[in-house]
SELO-307437 format. One line per 3 residues: their letters; for each residue x, y, z of N, C-alpha, C. Coordinates in steps of 0.001 Angstrom, whole numbers. Atoms other than C-alpha are relative to their C-alpha. Last residue first. Layout:
<recs>
A> X/Y/Z/X/Y/Z/X/Y/Z | ...
</recs>
This chain:
<recs>
MGV> 866/-1128/-389/114595/39042/-13157/-1471/-399/-80 | 546/113/-1350/116887/36012/-13090/-829/1159/465 | -959/-587/-939/119045/36865/-16111/-580/60/1410
SAL> -1333/548/280/117300/34576/-18627/1070/556/941 | -187/1279/-701/113945/35397/-17000/1405/-562/-208 | -141/-266/-1427/114182/39040/-18087/261/-1292/774
LHG> -1281/-674/-196/114831/38003/-21684/237/308/1469 | -1061/1008/62/112000/35463/-21587/1382/638/204 | 110/897/-1141/109558/38134/-20401/1094/-1044/17
VET> -500/-721/-1175/110811/40679/-22933/-45/-903/1232 | -1454/-79/110/110357/38168/-25757/600/709/1217 | -552/1328/-270/106818/37384/-24601/1515/24/-50
KSL> 112/259/-1432/105874/41055/-24382/607/-1351/368 | 1331/331/-468/107180/41587/-27917/13/-221/1515 | 178/1378/-446/110468/43314/-28663/-1425/-204/493
RRV> 281/102/-1437/110281/46579/-30571/-228/-1459/361 | 1341/479/-330/111922/46592/-33971/-142/-113/1511 | 180/110/-1449/114871/48566/-35351/-1428/-457/257
TGQ> 1317/-290/-572/115987/48213/-38964/12/-212/1512 | 201/-1431/-175/119465/48502/-40495/-1333/387/593 | -1162/-711/-517/119527/44945/-41803/-279/1500/48
RQD> -854/-628/1003/116124/43412/-42299/1123/792/658 | 51/-1461/-92/114747/41177/-39576/996/621/-974 | -16/-574/1355/114590/37575/-40802/-127/1515/19
GIR> 968/546/953/115539/36050/-37457/155/604/-1385 | 134/-1024/1036/117584/38362/-35194/-985/-444/-1079 | -589/318/1293/116957/36052/-32257/-201/1157/-977
IPG> 414/-910/1071/116332/36937/-28609/776/-322/-1272 | 1125/564/742/116535/34052/-26072/-433/845/-1210 | 948/663/-894/120045/34936/-24870/-1132/-619/-802
VQT> -466/-353/-1345/121579/37135/-27557/-1013/-575/977 | 854/229/-1170/121209/35732/-31087/705/460/1269 | 1379/356/342/122410/36188/-34683/-916/-128/1211
RVL> 612/512/-1234/125748/37978/-34312/-1488/-204/-256 | 1369/-469/-241/127324/38230/-37767/-482/-600/1314 | 511/404/-1309/131051/37973/-38600/-1368/639/225
KEV> 1264/-688/-271/132717/38023/-42021/-575/-557/1288 | 306/-800/1182/136248/37141/-43124/-1286/815/191 | 1404/-204/339/137480/35938/-39750/-121/876/-1237
PHG> 525/-1349/-244/141090/34785/-39590/-1432/146/-528 | 1077/-251/958/141574/31002/-39576/-609/1378/274 | -485/-119/1371/144938/30097/-37968/-1084/200/-1042
VAD> -25/1346/607/143704/28735/-34638/352/70/-1480 | -924/867/-733/144636/31938/-32729/85/-1388/-612 | -1382/-357/363/143053/34171/-35356/976/-966/643
FLR> -245/578/1324/139790/32249/-34836/1375/407/-531 | -31/1463/-82/139871/32966/-31108/325/-619/-1362 | -1288/410/-575/140848/36619/-31602/112/-1515/117
RVI> -1059/-208/993/137931/37256/-33968/1347/-464/543 | 172/988/1071/135439/35703/-31552/1124/130/-1033 | -394/1329/-430/136762/37610/-28515/-108/-1021/-1126
RNR> -392/681/1253/136676/41060/-30113/383/-1452/263 | -102/-769/1234/136501/42605/-26605/536/-854/-1152 | -1282/-701/168/135508/40196/-23871/106/596/-1390
GSH> 249/-1300/603/131844/39349/-23478/1269/810/-204 | -987/-1015/-347/132199/35641/-22831/-318/1307/-732 | 594/-959/-930/129009/33599/-23152/975/1070/446
LVV> -844/-243/-1160/129923/31592/-26231/-653/1055/881 | 739/-587/-1107/128083/30007/-29135/969/155/1159 | -563/186/-1327/129783/29285/-32461/-892/705/1012
EVL> 796/-611/-1060/128298/28727/-35915/659/-311/1336 | 7/676/-1295/130752/28087/-38759/-900/780/955 | 917/-767/-849/130577/28969/-42449/-198/-794/1283
LHG> 789/760/-956/133589/27727/-44410/-904/966/777 | 646/-725/-1104/135265/29097/-47510/-787/-970/868 | -829/-1052/-570/137763/27985/-50192/-610/728/1176
PTS> -1435/46/321/135306/25981/-52250/754/1219/538 | -135/-231/1441/132026/26236/-50365/1491/-56/-315 | -1350/-98/560/131184/24941/-46911/-107/187/-1503
DVL> -52/116/1463/128141/25234/-44718/1452/119/-444 | 1305/-247/619/127019/25102/-41077/43/-255/-1490 | -211/-349/1396/129999/23580/-39214/-1355/104/-690
RFS> 738/798/989/129140/23633/-35511/279/525/-1401 | -645/-249/1292/131123/24737/-32439/-678/-905/-1018 | 320/966/1055/129564/25005/-28987/646/453/-1302
DVR> 904/997/-579/130362/26661/-25647/-388/-1066/-1022 | 1372/-112/499/133412/28477/-27018/-841/-1082/657 | 547/1163/692/136663/28907/-25126/-1411/294/-487
APG> 1381/-220/432/138951/31557/-23724/-451/-1230/-767 | 640/1006/852/142231/31403/-21798/-1444/382/-325 | 480/1177/-701/143849/34575/-20510/-684/-971/-933
DEL> 641/-405/-1258/144494/38146/-21696/-616/-1182/744 | -896/-899/-735/147063/37283/-24393/-590/460/1331 | -136/-1307/639/144999/34284/-25496/875/898/860
EIG> -706/-1000/-798/145197/30572/-24562/191/1265/-829 | -1162/-514/712/142536/28543/-26328/632/1092/856 | -579/-1254/-468/139990/26432/-24461/1262/352/-766
AKM> -833/307/-1159/138492/22936/-24627/633/1262/563 | 887/297/-1125/135680/24101/-26899/787/-319/1263 | 630/-1256/-395/138194/25786/-29236/-992/-223/1142
AAG> -989/-818/-692/140321/22626/-29289/-620/1319/474 | -191/560/-1336/137292/20471/-30124/992/826/799 | 1205/-250/-779/136445/22747/-33047/133/-514/1419
IGK> -26/-1413/-385/140034/22697/-34275/-1225/343/838 | -433/-211/-1372/140169/18911/-34136/16/1448/422 | 811/628/-1030/140028/18323/-37838/579/276/1379
DMP> -483/1269/-515/141845/20838/-40001/-960/-550/1059 | -406/-98/-1399/139863/23548/-41717/390/-1392/493 | 597/917/-976/139530/23944/-45478/599/173/1396
GRV> -121/1424/-221/138875/26764/-45625/1011/-607/-953 | -545/715/1147/138817/30519/-45253/170/-1473/377 | -1461/46/5/136521/31883/-42562/450/-710/-1271
QVL> -510/459/1300/132881/32956/-42285/1523/113/15 | -1362/-425/330/131586/33122/-38725/383/-579/-1360 | -345/689/1238/127929/33011/-37688/1325/579/-484
YTK> -605/-704/1133/127626/34079/-34073/112/-947/-1190 | -223/869/1153/125476/33082/-31068/503/829/-1178 | 113/-781/1230/125591/34787/-27675/416/-895/-1158
PVE> -629/501/1237/124988/33014/-24379/-274/925/-1188 | 1019/-37/1057/124246/35037/-21203/648/-464/-1300 | -354/901/1110/126756/33929/-18583/-1097/-79/-1063
YSP> 1280/513/503/125047/35648/-15611/175/-869/-1248 | 555/1005/-909/128370/36042/-13756/-1319/-583/-503 | -450/1379/274/130005/37741/-16759/-661/-1049/871
HTL> -849/474/-1103/127882/40903/-16421/405/-1454/-238 | -1425/-176/296/126682/42256/-19790/914/-525/1109 | -315/604/1292/123091/40981/-19676/1496/73/-309
RNA> -32/1460/-131/122858/41708/-15952/365/-674/-1323 | -1125/411/-841/123865/45351/-16324/95/-1517/94 | -1239/-191/751/121517/45903/-19268/1207/-451/806
LEG> -117/1069/991/118599/44406/-17344/1311/122/-768 | -253/1247/-706/119186/46694/-14370/153/-1166/-975 | -1386/102/-433/119524/49754/-16591/328/-1305/700
DNT> 56/784/-1233/116226/49286/-18429/1437/-249/467 | -251/-967/-1071/116404/52070/-21047/-119/-660/1366 | 988/-95/-1064/116788/49568/-23875/312/1193/890
LLL> 122/-1380/-461/118622/48694/-27084/-1094/63/1053 | 1180/-339/-793/119813/45186/-27996/81/1440/472 | -410/-875/-1091/122315/44679/-30815/-1265/426/729
LGE> 923/-396/-1061/121841/41817/-33243/685/847/1070 | 926/841/-742/123907/41588/-36416/-678/672/1169 | 1415/-270/229/126975/42883/-38166/-840/-746/1030
TEV> 929/1089/-297/130631/43049/-37146/-1442/452/-211 | 96/924/1139/133074/45419/-38884/-1053/-1091/209 | 548/-681/1165/132476/48326/-36454/-141/-936/-1198
DLR> -1006/-838/670/132896/46210/-33378/-532/472/-1351 | -509/746/1140/129725/45075/-31644/1029/889/-683 | -494/-619/1226/128965/46423/-28205/258/-1054/-1065
GVH> -1221/550/549/127143/45687/-24984/380/719/-1289 | -440/987/-986/123523/46647/-24400/1225/-694/-582 | -286/1341/516/122864/49802/-26417/527/-873/1123
FVR> -1428/221/165/121220/52874/-24900/212/-1441/-428 | -446/1377/-188/117698/54282/-24994/1508/-67/-174 | -1293/46/-671/116877/57960/-24530/398/-1442/332
ENR> 121/1017/-1046/113173/57709/-25443/1313/-228/745 | 382/-596/-1283/113334/61055/-27295/-106/-1031/1119 | -1102/-768/-578/115311/59557/-30196/-336/505/1405
RHD> -289/498/-1333/112620/56928/-30862/1119/780/685 | 895/-608/-978/111193/58884/-33811/290/-459/1423 | 1091/-830/517/114202/58001/-35983/-806/615/1131
LFD> 1102/25/-968/116306/55347/-34180/-1193/835/-434 | 1028/944/443/118669/54501/-37060/-1227/-4/913 | 459/-365/1346/121057/57458/-36780/-1131/-888/-497
AVC> 1041/-1027/-80/121258/56906/-33010/-535/393/-1373 | 1307/596/-279/123161/53656/-33583/-1109/1036/-39 | 114/611/-1321/126167/55298/-35220/-1442/-456/211
PRG> 1316/592/-297/127335/56396/-38682/13/-687/1364 | 153/1317/628/130532/58516/-38520/-1369/-590/358 | 1102/56/948/130219/62213/-37682/-168/-1323/-719
EPD> -524/-107/1356/133647/62598/-36113/-1091/-118/-1057 | -473/-1360/272/132193/63386/-32701/503/197/-1427 | -1414/53/352/130185/60137/-32764/485/1402/-341
EMT> -434/-1169/773/126806/59608/-31129/1489/-109/-253 | 1184/-809/276/124755/56753/-29646/345/1282/-747 | 100/-1150/-895/127613/54296/-29897/-1253/778/-381
SLV> 909/353/-1101/128027/50840/-31421/25/1103/1046 | -587/40/-1332/129594/52301/-34587/-1053/-355/1042 | 709/-859/-951/128126/51403/-37978/631/-182/1380
GEP> -414/-1387/150/130449/50049/-40710/-692/964/944 | -1450/-184/-59/128717/46681/-41059/339/1480/-230 | -780/292/1207/124999/46873/-40489/1506/156/260
KNF> -1048/-971/344/123394/46627/-37072/723/-395/-1285 | -864/793/875/120149/44679/-36819/1064/941/-575 | -567/-749/1126/118639/46509/-33864/901/-937/-786
AYY> -1027/797/665/116322/44768/-31363/431/754/-1253 | -65/66/1457/114371/47044/-29053/1098/-962/-431 | -997/992/404/113195/47126/-25422/-59/-146/-1517
VLN> 144/437/1391/111268/49907/-23685/1166/-912/-354 | -1156/767/447/110673/50739/-20017/-251/-552/-1399 | -1048/-936/406/108132/53506/-19369/1261/-701/-483
EDL> 181/-368/1396/105270/51001/-19383/1042/996/-482 | -365/-1407/181/106501/49485/-16124/-71/347/-1485 | 1135/-858/-302/104568/46242/-15640/290/1473/-253
QVR> -468/-1377/-112/106971/43758/-17215/-1194/933/147 | 920/-872/729/105741/40255/-16478/451/1438/228 | 318/-1305/-585/108597/37957/-15423/-937/784/-916
IGD> -394/-1079/898/108484/34377/-16711/-465/1330/588 | -1406/-322/-171/108441/31566/-14122/508/1142/-856 | -785/1164/427/105141/30147/-15358/1500/305/70
VHI> 942/992/517/103695/33648/-14910/813/-1139/-592 | -534/1021/906/105805/35948/-12739/-1121/-944/-384 | 938/1049/393/104686/39190/-11113/689/-923/-989
EAT> -686/812/1011/107020/41520/-9223/-883/-1213/-287 | 241/1445/89/105013/44173/-7361/833/-628/-1112 | -923/799/-811/106517/47599/-6581/-146/-1505/-181
APD> -1327/-606/-68/105034/50171/-8970/1014/-873/726 | -762/198/1246/102036/48062/-9976/1431/530/76 | -496/-1309/423/100856/47899/-6326/836/-185/-1260
VRL> -1436/-246/-146/98876/44711/-5825/331/1400/-492 | -347/-1301/575/95268/43685/-5249/1474/270/286 | -1222/-647/-458/94355/40038/-4667/218/1314/-750
GLE> 291/-1069/-936/90704/39176/-5291/1227/727/493 | 286/-1281/616/91101/35823/-6964/-288/1037/1086 | 1335/-535/-263/92735/32948/-5142/-155/1364/-663
TVT> 1007/867/624/95657/30788/-6278/-1414/513/195 | 1350/-470/-297/98650/33064/-5618/-985/-885/-746 | 1023/471/929/102173/31627/-5456/-1383/430/475
EGN> 1023/808/-658/104599/33764/-3459/-1085/-375/-1000 | -495/1313/-388/107874/35024/-4983/-1008/-900/667 | -1121/-176/-934/106884/38683/-5092/473/-1340/570
VQV> -143/-1427/-308/103619/37701/-6763/1060/130/1085 | -688/-310/-1245/103611/34255/-8389/109/1523/125 | -395/-1398/-186/101153/33079/-11029/652/166/1374
RGA> -1091/-307/925/100707/29529/-12375/581/1398/210 | -1265/-74/-725/98645/28230/-9443/1196/321/-870 | -792/1203/271/95716/27049/-11587/1356/32/700
EIM> 616/1128/-699/93409/29640/-9987/778/-1292/-208 | -161/-191/-1443/95776/32417/-11083/-548/-1207/749 | -1409/212/-331/96045/31107/-14639/229/132/1504
EEC> -231/1446/20/92252/30806/-14845/1453/-320/338 | 633/551/-1196/91895/34442/-13762/228/-1507/77 | -880/-320/-1127/94434/35459/-16416/-582/-531/1306
VRR> -1103/967/34/92356/33613/-19014/976/262/1139 | 536/1306/-374/89279/35621/-17981/1102/-1065/20 | 197/29/-1442/91237/38893/-18036/-526/-1353/455
SAV> 1243/-648/-390/92520/38244/-21546/-195/-137/1507 | 1139/676/624/96180/37308/-21889/-1248/805/361 | -176/1433/-230/99665/38420/-20765/-1085/-790/-724
GAQ> -13/792/1223/99474/41841/-22412/200/-1477/188 | -1384/232/401/100486/43991/-19440/110/-888/-1227 | -526/-1253/520/96925/45289/-19167/1440/-150/-474
AML> 610/-234/1306/95687/41704/-18821/524/1289/-625 | -592/932/959/98160/41022/-16013/-556/218/-1401 | -1362/-450/263/97109/44164/-14159/691/-902/-1011
KQL> 94/-1193/840/93456/43217/-14470/1381/507/-380 | 351/430/1353/94129/39705/-13171/-124/1182/-958 | -1100/698/657/96027/41077/-10150/-350/-378/-1434
RVG> 219/1450/-11/93411/43589/-9102/1044/-688/-884 | 771/432/1166/94949/47042/-8769/-150/-1511/68 | -633/371/1258/96189/48552/-5494/-984/-398/-1077
APD> 82/-1130/929/94550/50493/-2658/586/-325/-1366 | 1404/-386/231/93787/47353/-605/-156/1146/-980 | 38/-1444/-208/97379/46139/-1128/-1426/464/-279
HQD> 1287/-653/241/97750/42376/-753/75/1476/369 | -48/-847/1182/101365/41235/-1052/-1298/769/-227 | -757/-1210/-284/101542/39963/2537/-12/958/-1185
LRD> -1259/-67/716/98776/37485/1800/695/1330/282 | -1000/804/-702/96118/36948/4498/1346/38/-706 | -740/-769/-995/94073/39875/3255/1120/-799/654
VPP> -836/1014/-635/92976/38087/111/908/715/999 | -1435/-264/102/90196/40472/-770/809/-1004/806 | -425/-1155/-795/86786/38798/-803/1488/244/-178
NKP> -832/339/-1143/85973/36465/-3660/367/1261/781 | -826/-1155/-297/83084/37398/-5842/799/-281/1264 | 139/-619/-1328/81790/34070/-6974/956/1168/169
RRK> -1279/138/-682/81734/33489/-10717/-91/686/1363 | -673/-1256/-258/78137/33174/-11738/1306/-263/755 | -284/-240/-1395/77154/29827/-13064/760/1313/155
RHP> -1441/-73/-211/75757/30001/-16531/287/373/1448 | -550/-1334/-114/72128/29011/-16411/1503/-70/228 | -619/-302/-1301/71204/25569/-17583/597/1400/-2
GKP> -1310/592/-179/68914/25571/-20584/607/389/1332 | -1105/-878/326/65269/26460/-20278/1314/-711/287 | -848/-401/-1144/62660/23720/-20278/1155/867/-464
PVA> -1328/640/42/60288/23766/-23206/848/465/1165 | -1009/-1057/56/56782/24796/-22108/1376/-662/-21 | -1060/134/-1002/54314/22019/-22945/1037/1107/-197
PMR> -1262/553/514/51366/23197/-24965/1074/-10/1083 | -972/-1071/247/48199/23723/-22966/1298/-626/-511 | -782/-374/-1163/45733/20875/-23346/976/1107/-385
RAG> -594/-1312/238/42957/20210/-25796/714/440/1269 | -1105/131/938/42389/16456/-25502/697/1324/-250 | -1168/547/-683/40357/16849/-22332/1202/-123/-903
RES> -538/-1027/-865/37932/19164/-24114/1249/-486/736 | -814/-888/833/37432/16639/-26863/651/1081/838 | 716/-1038/731/36212/14156/-24309/965/838/-807
AAF> 257/451/1363/37746/10865/-23240/-695/1056/-829 | -1117/774/533/39472/12014/-20056/-206/-377/-1435 | -280/-443/1382/36982/14801/-19371/1116/-810/-642
PRP> 918/-936/664/37038/13981/-15664/513/399/-1366 | -459/-1371/-142/39189/10943/-14796/-956/932/-730 | -476/-604/1256/37266/7663/-14509/375/1451/233
GAP> 985/-79/1067/37034/6290/-10970/566/646/-1237 | 388/-1365/365/39938/5327/-8752/-978/-39/-1151 | -558/-500/1281/39983/1758/-7479/-513/1394/-282
GGS> 846/234/1168/39257/1195/-3818/606/577/-1262 | -50/1341/581/41022/2671/-815/-857/-85/-1237 | -1231/738/-314/39918/5829/942/-85/-1367/-636
RAP> -811/-739/-953/37472/8614/271/1283/-725/372 | -357/854/-1135/36013/7198/-2894/928/774/917 | -1280/728/86/34613/9887/-5067/250/-821/1230
GGQ> -1111/-634/-710/30948/10823/-5024/1261/-828/-84 | -500/-1265/537/27955/8707/-5983/1167/514/825 | -102/-99/1447/26162/6046/-3920/509/1380/-381
RGD> 1052/-809/628/26923/5706/-259/251/92/-1491 | 1152/786/429/28922/2741/1024/-1088/827/-641 | 889/234/-1133/31378/4811/3129/-1253/-743/-396
GGT> -668/837/-996/34218/4503/578/-894/-267/1186 | -1149/-595/-672/31938/5804/-2078/591/-945/1009 | 234/-414/-1384/29639/3758/-4256/1265/574/566
PPP> -1162/131/-907/29624/3417/-7953/-343/523/1368 | -823/-1227/-41/26194/2970/-9571/1163/-177/969 | 274/-825/-1185/24983/-583/-10116/903/1217/9
PRP> -920/293/-1112/25353/-1796/-13660/-321/886/1174 | -1008/-1056/-118/22239/-1445/-15801/939/-351/1157 | -480/-249/-1364/20085/-4383/-16898/1122/1021/7
GHQ> -765/1086/-587/18485/-4064/-20280/508/375/1375 | 786/1087/-568/17339/-1089/-22203/910/-1064/548 | -608/1316/173/19109/2198/-22930/-841/-1022/738
PPG> -101/829/-1218/17127/5348/-23350/580/-1357/-313 | 1218/754/-297/17928/7382/-26451/190/-854/1234 | 425/945/1035/20874/9797/-26346/-1289/-684/399
RGG> 215/-669/1282/21648/13009/-24444/-539/-946/-1044 | -190/811/1191/21531/11902/-20801/-301/798/-1252 | -1325/-147/556/22021/14422/-17970/234/-802/-1235
RPG> -567/-1324/-182/19031/13263/-16090/1430/7/-519 | -400/-362/-1344/17633/10018/-17486/649/1376/24 | -788/982/-733/15978/9827/-20811/370/507/1365
GRG> -438/1185/733/14392/11727/-23633/847/-935/805 | -1457/-91/218/14200/15139/-22040/591/-1269/-585 | -385/-855/1114/10443/15665/-22363/1483/82/-236
PFH> 734/111/1273/9495/14277/-18955/534/978/-1023 | 687/-1259/256/12141/14101/-16336/-702/-107/-1324 | 309/-284/1395/13372/10850/-14859/-736/1309/-70
EIG> 1024/-1033/125/15138/10190/-11562/-190/330/-1474 | -467/-1083/857/16980/6919/-11430/-1115/965/-189 | -1175/-649/-576/16627/4369/-8596/498/1177/-791
PDQ> 362/-889/-1104/12971/3466/-9485/1210/711/599 | -748/434/-1189/14151/2184/-12804/-316/937/1133 | -1025/-921/-515/11469/2929/-15335/635/-583/1243
HAP> -1245/131/776/9642/266/-17336/1096/926/505 | -670/1291/-182/6936/-303/-14662/1313/-71/-723 | 395/1015/976/6004/3336/-14491/833/-1248/175
PQR> -755/-60/1278/6818/5124/-11281/-468/-1074/-940 | -757/1227/226/4000/5271/-8663/766/128/-1299 | 102/545/1352/2869/8697/-7598/883/-1236/-87
QGR> -1289/432/541/2382/9482/-3926/-197/-678/-1337 | -692/-1086/692/-741/11504/-3111/1365/-373/-532 | 842/-805/868/-2114/9048/-582/848/1135/-573
GHM> 729/-1093/-583/358/6666/856/-735/805/-1026 | -709/-1275/79/1231/3475/-840/-851/1055/592 | 842/-1182/0/0/0/0/872/1225/0
</recs>
């Protein structure tokens, strides 16, 4: 028995589903009514129909998973590449005795001196290749005084004083190794042109008949060390003499030849070329005595016909034209300073 005023659902309708007239099926449906047994509606975790499960149980269908709306998603944003790590700003290296808070950063000073770019100079410092006043520096942030600091990279001195200049002069035969001559004969100053105001001087001498490399500078300390016998700076000469030459003369010159002012010897003796009646010999010696090469070859019976100095320490004359003056590169200056312990 049913109460009064309660409507009975038709026999073909499921009493568990609410129907609305004129909509062609259950609530929310769009198609024709389906016949046959229907699966029971999903129940929640507490046994009630509808609603998501609160705990346990399989998850229900995802919203809009199979619809056109679910297929339209926002395009994936491509991930950005890794950011370049910022170089940490190291605090001043106060623990080093060479640190001068009012000075210039070490890597900047090296870059200004022509060693390399500032970034490469920083890498050199971090790699332990830089010494300041004899102490190896491996941390960035050091400031030094350009007027007093001595900087070495891989053992090579970096010249920081821009007022110091270094030149290589290929002296021709007949030119005096002086800056001026009262008799008006050709001298070194005649080949300096615009460099006259720099007041450079020659390092050592070449006699008037000898050609080749003559160093010019205003660095007095370097000039003194290059000419002092204790530093034994090697000098290389090409010597043309009359031939043939007896065997054993080269060995005798390396062993030592007695001259009027004491024994003298060459460090090396090498035959370079020979033509009928002439020989070209290369000798290396570190003695700076007057006309020493000519006197040695006179003593062994082979007077010098032509003499050219091709190298002083690490500096070579190369293919530099005779009578020209060129400025030494930063690398050449560094090797020249290192050859005499500067």
